[in-house]
Structures are given as structure tokens and as C-alpha cells.
N, C-alpha and C positions, 0 to 999 in steps of 0.2 A: 503494501499499498503506500509506504514511503518513496519507495521507488517511481510508483505511478504520479504521486504529488510532485516529483522531483521535475519529473518531467513534463508533467502539465505547466509547470511554472515555466521551465524552461523556453517552450513554446509559446508561450503568452508574452515572452519579454523582446522574441526575434522579432515580432510585428506590432510594437507597443501602438503605434500611432491607430493603426488600424483596430486593433483591439480597445483602444480609448474610444474611439468613435461608436463603436459596436456596443459599448459598455454604456455610453451615454442614452443611448435609447432606454434601454432599463433604467438609466437614474432617472430621466424624464418621466416614466412611466410609475414608478414606486413614489415619485416625489409628490406626483399630481395626488395618486391614490391617495397619500397619507395626510396631504392637506386639504382634499374636501373630505373624507371621511371625519379628519378632525374635527373640522369647520361644523359639520353635522352634528358630530358629539358635542360640541361648544354649545350648539345650536340649542339642543335637545337639555343639557343643562342649565342653561339658562332659564328655559321655559319652567323646570322644573324645580330648579333651586328659588324662583320666585315666587311661584305660587304655593308651593308645600307646605311653607310656614302659614303661623298664627292661624290655624285651621282651616284653611283657604278648602281642603278638600271636604270638608263634613260642611260645608256651606251651598247653600241653592238662594239664589234670587228670584224672586217672584215681582211681575209687576202686573198690571189689570191686564185682562185677556177677553177674545172675542167669544168664548165660548165654544171654541172648537178645539179638538182633541189633536194635539201636536206629537207624534211620535218620534222616538229616537232610531226605531230600526224600520225603515221602509220594506224590509223584504218580508215582514208579516203581513203583507196586502195583499187581499186575494179578489178577485173578483167573480162573482159566481154568474151560472145562466149559459145557455147557447148564444154563442155569437161569434164573429170572426176572431182569428187570432191577432189581426191589426187594430180591431177595435178594443178589445180586450186589453192589449197594451199600452192603447190610448186613454182609458178609463183608469186603466193602474196608474198611469202617469199622473193623472189629474188628481186621483183619491192620496198618493204620493205627496203632491204638493199641498193640498189641503191639508195634509197630515204634520207636512214638516218646515216648511217655508214661513219665518218669522213675517206677522204684519205690524205695521208700526202706524198704521193710518186709520182712521175711522173710527167711531165712538165705540170704546168699550164695554163689553155686556156685562163683566165681573169686575167687580171694584175691591181694590183692599181695603175693607172697612174693619171695625173690632170685631165684628159678627164673623167676617169671613176668614179673619185670624183665627178665630176661635174655631170654625170649622177644618183649617189648616192645620191644625194644632192636634187635632184627633187621627191624623195619617201617620201608620206605623212607622216609628224609629223616629220620628220630631221628637226633638229633645226640646226645642224652644222655638218663638218666633216674633220677631219684633219690627214695626215699623220704621222704614228709613228718612228721616225729617227732610226733605230739602224744598227749599224755598227760597223766591228774589224778595229782597226787600229794598226800597230807599230808605238810605241812611244819612244821618246828620250827627256830626261829633264838633261843637262848638264851630268852630268857621271850615271844618272840612263837611264838606256835603259828594253825594254821590250819587247815579244813576241808579238801576237796578241791580242790585250786587245778590249772589248765591249766598244761601246760609246752607250750614248741615249741623245737625243733632248729634252731639257726640256722646258717646258711650263713658260718662265719667272714670267709670270702672279699669279704661282701657290704658296702661300706662304710654301707648307708644303715642297716643298725641300729646300726653304730659312732657314726652323727651323730647319732643320739637319748640318747647318753650323757650325763647330767648332773650323775652325782656318779662316782666312781670311775674305773675304767677298761672298756677292751673286752677280750674274751677273748683270752688269749694265744696259742689254737690248737687246732684243731679238733677234739682229744681232752684239752683241760685238763678238770681235775676242778673246775670253776668255773661259778657261776651269776650272772647279771643278773636283778634285780628290777625289776618295773614299779613305776613311782611311783604308781600307784594302790593299788596292797598295802599300801605304806608307808600311804598315806593313811587306810586301813582301821585299819592297826596304832595310828594316832595320831600318826604323825610327818609334823606339817605342815611343820614347820620346814626346809629344807635340811641348816642346821647337826646336825640330828636324825639324818641317815642314817649317821651315824660309830655309830650304836647297832649298825647292822646290817651295815655295808660293815667285811671282812676278819675277820667270823665266820663259824662253818661254821655250813651248814645241812642238815638232814637231810631227805633224802626218802625216802616211804615208799609204795610202791603200795600200790592201794585194792583189797582183796579181801574177799570175804563170807565170814561167822563160818560155823564149822561147829561139828557135835558134838563136845563136847572127848570123850566118850567113843568118838568113832570109831564110833559106831553109823550106820548107814544112814536117810539119809533116811526121813520118813513116807512119802513116796510107793515109794521101793523096798520098804518093809517091806510096804507091801500088797501089793504084786507077787509078793512071795516066799512072799506067805500061798497065793495063788492057783493057785502050783505042785504039781506032783505030788512025793510024798516022795523019789523022781532026782532030780527037777530040781530041788528046794527043797535038795537034799544039793550038786550040784554049784555052784549059785549059791554057796551061803554058803563052797563053799572058793574061788569066785571071789573073792567079796566084799572080803577084805582087801586085794587088788592091786588091785581098780577103786577104793578108799577111799586106798586108798595113791598111787595116780596123783592120784585129786581135790586130794588134800590137799597133794600137792606142787605143781600148778596154782594152789593158793589160798594158797601160800607168797608171803609179801610179799617185793618186794624193795626193800632199804632200803639207802644208801648217803649218805655226808658230802662235801658239797664246801663252797668256799669262795664267799661272796658278794663277789663283784669290783667291782660296776657299779651304779647306777640307770640304769633306761631310762625317758625321757617317753614320755607317747602322742604321735599321730601330731600335726602342725601344718600348715596351709596353705602349701602349697610343698615338702613331702618328696614325695619319689619314692613311688610305690604299684606294688606286684607285685599285683596283683589275686587270683592264685590264691593265691598265700603268704600276703598280708596278709588275705583271708577266710580261712583257718585260725586266725590268730594273731594274730586282732581282738579276743579275749577271754583272751589268755595271761597270767599273772602271772610265770610263772617263763619263764627263757630259760637253754637249754642249748647250746654247743658241739654241729651237728650229729653228730659221731662220739661222744661222751659220750652225749647223748641216745638216741642208738640202741643203743650197748651197754648201757645201762640200759634201754631198751625190751626189748631182748632177752633180758633176765634173766628176765622172766615167761615162764613155761611158758604158760600162755595166749594171750600176746600171739606164742610162736612157733608157736603152731597155729593162730591167726587170720588173722597176717600185720600188714602196715603199715595203717593206717586209709586213707592215698592217698600218689599219687606224683605228679610234674609230669615231664612231657616236654619238652625243647627241641627243636624242629623248625630243618632247616636255614633256612626261609624261610616267613616270615609267610604266604604266600599257600600252601604244603602244609598249613598247620595245619588246616583240614577235612578233608583227605584222610587226615590221621595220625588224627584224631579218630573218623571213621569206621572204619578199622579196625581203632582201640583197640576198638570196639563190635561189631566183626564178631566179633572174639575172645570176646564174653562179657562184657566190662567196663561199667563206666560211665564215660563220658569226655564232656568238654566243653571249647572251648576259646575265648578271649576272642574271636578274630577273627568265629569264628560266633555267637556272643552279641554282639559289635559289630554287627555287618551285619544281624540282627534288629531289634535295639533302634533303629537308625539308620532301617530301614525302617519303623517302626512309628511315628519322632517323624516322620516325612517324611508318612505317610499322615494322621496327626492334624492337623499343621500344614496341611494341604491343605485336609482339610474344616471345620477351625476357619475357616481365610481365607476357604473358598467363603462358610460363613454369614456372616462378617463382612462378605463382599460385597454381601450386601441392603442393608448401610446406603447403598453407592454407588449399588443398585436402587430404592430409596425417592427417594434425592437425585434421581435422573432426572426423576422424577413431578413434582419441584417446581421442576425446572428449565424443563420441557414447559408448565408452567402459567406459569412469568415469563415465557415467549419468547412465548407465546399473547397475556398481557395484553399486553405491551411492544408487539404488533402492533396489537392494538386500539385502543390508546392512541397509538400514531401512526401511523395511516392516513394522516393529513394531511401528516405530515412527509416519509413512504414517495411520496406524491404529487409532491410538491415536487425530490426525489432524482431522480425519473424521470424530470420534466420538465424539469429541467436537463440530462439527458442521461445519468444513472446506469442502466447496464444491469441487468438482473434478477441477472445473476450478483454485481454489485458489492453490490446490494440483500443479498443473501442471503450474500454476506460479510461483511457489517457484524455480523448477527444472529449468524452463527457465531463471528465473533470474538468477542463479548460473550459468549456462552458458554463458549467456551475460555477468557476471562479468568477467569469465575466459577469454572469447573475447577480453574484452574491455582492461581490464588490460592487457591483452598480447597485444594489439593492442598499446594501449599508450607507451608498454615498446619497443615494438618493433622500433616505431616513436622514441622516444628517443635516442635509441641506435643508430639509421639511422643519427640522426642529429650529435652525437657526434661521429660518423664513416666519417661524409664529412669534417669535420674540417683537420683532417691528408690527406683524401683524395683529397682535392683538394690542398694542397699542393704538395702531390706526383703527382698531374695531371699535376698541371701548371708546376713543375720542369721538368716531361717528355719531356710537348709541348716546352719549354723553349728550352730543348737540341736535339729535332729534327725538329720542325719548322721553315721555313725560315721566317714567318712571325711573330713577336712576339704576342700575345695576353694578354689582362689584363681584367679579370674574373674570373667566379667561373666555377669550373669544372661541380660540383652538385648543382643544381637550383632545390628546392624545391616548386613544385606550391602550392598556399595556397589550391586549393582544394583536395589534396591529403594528407596535414595535417589532413583534416577533415574525409577523405574517408578511409583512412589507417585503423586507428581505428574501423571506424565505421563496417569497412568490417570484421576485427576479430570479431568484437559484432555479427554481424548477419550471419556470417560464425556458431558461434557457438550455436546461437540460432536454428539454421537449422537443426544442429546436432543433439540437445535436443529435436528435437519436439517429436520422436518416443519414447524413453525415459521418456520423461515427460508422454504421454499421456499411457505409461505402469504403471507408478505411479500412476495416476488419477485415474484409473479402479482397482484397490487394492480393494477387498472385507474388509471392515472395521472388522467385526468379524472373518474373518481368519488371517487377520494382527493382532489382538492381539493375537490370539492362535499362533503365529508365535515365535519359540524361535531364 
């Protein structure tokens, strides 16, 4: 074996330039494969690491629905009855569309109210359900005024908001008449230096709900006036008697809710390393005003319109992450719109895996191309070393030993090329991580602290091994050709 390795190594050194060019094909293939698979693995880690904490996988988000069943599994849709296959396929696709596609427009049939939340709380595996209070208010703090700004009700027991306080203090109680403002709102007010935060800390802030203007005289809207003119005298008389009551109800619904609170703290934007709650932070990512959850709920329910329309969303906590998809489907079966982080994560991971496999397969073309170079190199080497092969066989070398020399040469080309490709990929990942992290930081609303490229341990071994195996497979035919050379004719070869 030692002699075969020595002969193979000597053979490679004779044509260093040609062998290096052949090796470059394996190098490029392994480099591309390593980079693509590592990028896919890094993206998968980014998604998993981002959403796996803070009980994200145990949460199910709920919004109002349209009374339509939405299915996670379109494969269970069947169309019964005698009909053509073409029509059955059309009807099946229609059923799938109606059960799976989200609808974000139109009047919602099922609303999130205390009554419907009690109903949802009875679903098996539901541990708790709570409304998410999101509302827009006009605000006034001394000399600082602002148009509609988004507010969010915060669970005071959750320390992850407390950890983001950069000035002042956190809420004292779930029902405290206090607010915390986001640092971006103060920036828009021109308060750039933290020392300037004292201009709002401890001050009274007025929150006023947003309503549509109405006719000061209390007249019916133009549309209603036009409708009344089309009625018979008897109908018009009845309508005019009912109009004051209707207008009174409308005026009550449009009466703004207004309350004063105390600004107790300033909250910063999220930073890398902060814990993330996908559903909750997805609702609050644009919020400028944060209130304790009970205070926000009381303010929200003070509006007659909100009392009629219900809460904008709710979040369910299930007893185990494995049960989240089942609870999500049960929510949909009741006509609500629901989604769980667990099911979304599974879909994203599947999508990333498919994309990675497809791209990795395409990059494997570089390895296929490199096999052609190896075949050409080995055939040329056999032709150039015909006399040498004759001498090997004349001194007793068997066909298997001759074949082993050429296969070993190819394996060395593939292995060294694979190791170089792996090494260059590792070096390229260093600036790649820096560039990728910078791009994510610039474009992503939620910061991520992690590697863009993650090299799996199996790939560190599989990359060079794949290069060596590819090279050996490519050299089998030229090596057999070398082993079958007649030693007598080879010795006469010039």
C-alpha cells in the first residue's frame, strides 16, 4: 500500500500544472456546495432560534373571522358525486381555496369578545387566552402634541419590556394610570439627548381616541337623507321619528374617549439578544405608547365602537407546543382566523430545506463538470505513461495494483481539492457572516444575533469525501484501461 501511495504521489508531481487545474474543478464544486448548505443551515437556525424562546411555540394568535373553516391540510378535501375528473379537480381546488386562503377584507362575522374568549378557552389543551389591546390615540404632553399613534397593552409581569427601559421606571401595577413612551416618539419630538427625556418624564399625558367628525346640527348623513326621500309618506314619518334615536346612538359611538396618565418611563427599540415573542411583538412593533394591560383594556372598552367590534386580536397559550397546530385548527373550525408559530415554523423549515436541496443539487453540477476534467486527465496520463505501466507489469505488478495507482491519484486530486474547497469556504464565511449580519441589521425590524453561515459537522467530512468519491468514480474507466495494457506492447511503445 505504501508503494502504491508513493507511485501515485510521484505521478501527480510530474504534471503539477495539469493536475492543479483538474483539482480546481473539485475545489469549486465543494466550495459552492459548502457555502450553499451552510447558508441554508444558517437561515434555518436564524428562524428556529428567533421564534423558539418565550413560549412562542405554545402560542396561537386569534383574530376575528368570517365563519369559514380554514384547514391546515388541503389533502383531506374530497369531492363526492359522479362527475368528470376535470370538474372534480376544479371543485377540489375551489374547496381548498375556501378552506386555506386567508381573507383580510370584508365584514368579520366572528368577533373577539369576552363571551367568545370564554368559548375558545374551552378548547382542549388551551391553558389561557387573553386579548391583545392595540389602539390608536392622539396624544398631548405639555408642549408636545402628535397625531394618531399606536398604543399597546403590556403584560406587566413580563420582564422583557422592563429590560428595555432606558429612562424613568417600569409600570407599578397592571391597572396603574401610567404610560411608557418609545424612544422613537421622543426622537420625532426633537428630544435627542437622554438628558432631554426629563421634559416628558413625570408629566401628564392626555390620550384621546380617534373618531370621525359628525354634522354639528345633528342632521342625517347625505346618504340617509337621499334614502328617506325615496320612502312613502307613512314610511318617511316613521323614519323621521326613529332618526333622532339613531343619530343619538351614532353620536354616542363617535364620542371620543379621553383620559390623562403619567409618563413614567422611556422604552428603547429592541436590540440583538433581546427575547422575541412573535405574536405579541408582531402587534407592537410600531407602537409609540405602552400602557399596563388592564389600563389599556379599560381605555379600549370605554369606546362604544370597540364594545361593538370587540378586541382586535387575542393570544392563546396551549399546554404543550405539540398541541398548538390542533388548537389552531379548532380555532379555525369555530370560524375565527388563527395561526400558530409552531405550524408556521414547520412550513418555513420545510421550505428552506427544499430550497437548500435544490440549490445544492444545482451546485453539484460543478462536481459533475470536474469529473470530465478528471477523466481527461487520467486518459492523458495513461497514454503518456504506457511504457511506465509496461515496466510495472514486467516486474510483477498485477492489474489490480496498476489500477490502484491511478485510482489513488484521482482520490488524491479529489480529496485535496475537497479540503481546499472546504478551507476556502470557511475563510469566505468570516466576511460573509459580517456582510450578511450587516444587511439583516439594516433591513430587519427584529434584530438577530447569530451566524448567517452555519457549517454542519457532517458537511465538514462529507465535502472532501464527496470530492474524493467523485474523482475515483471518474477515474474508474481510465484506470481499467491502464490495467489492461499488454506489457510487451507497452515496453515497445516509444
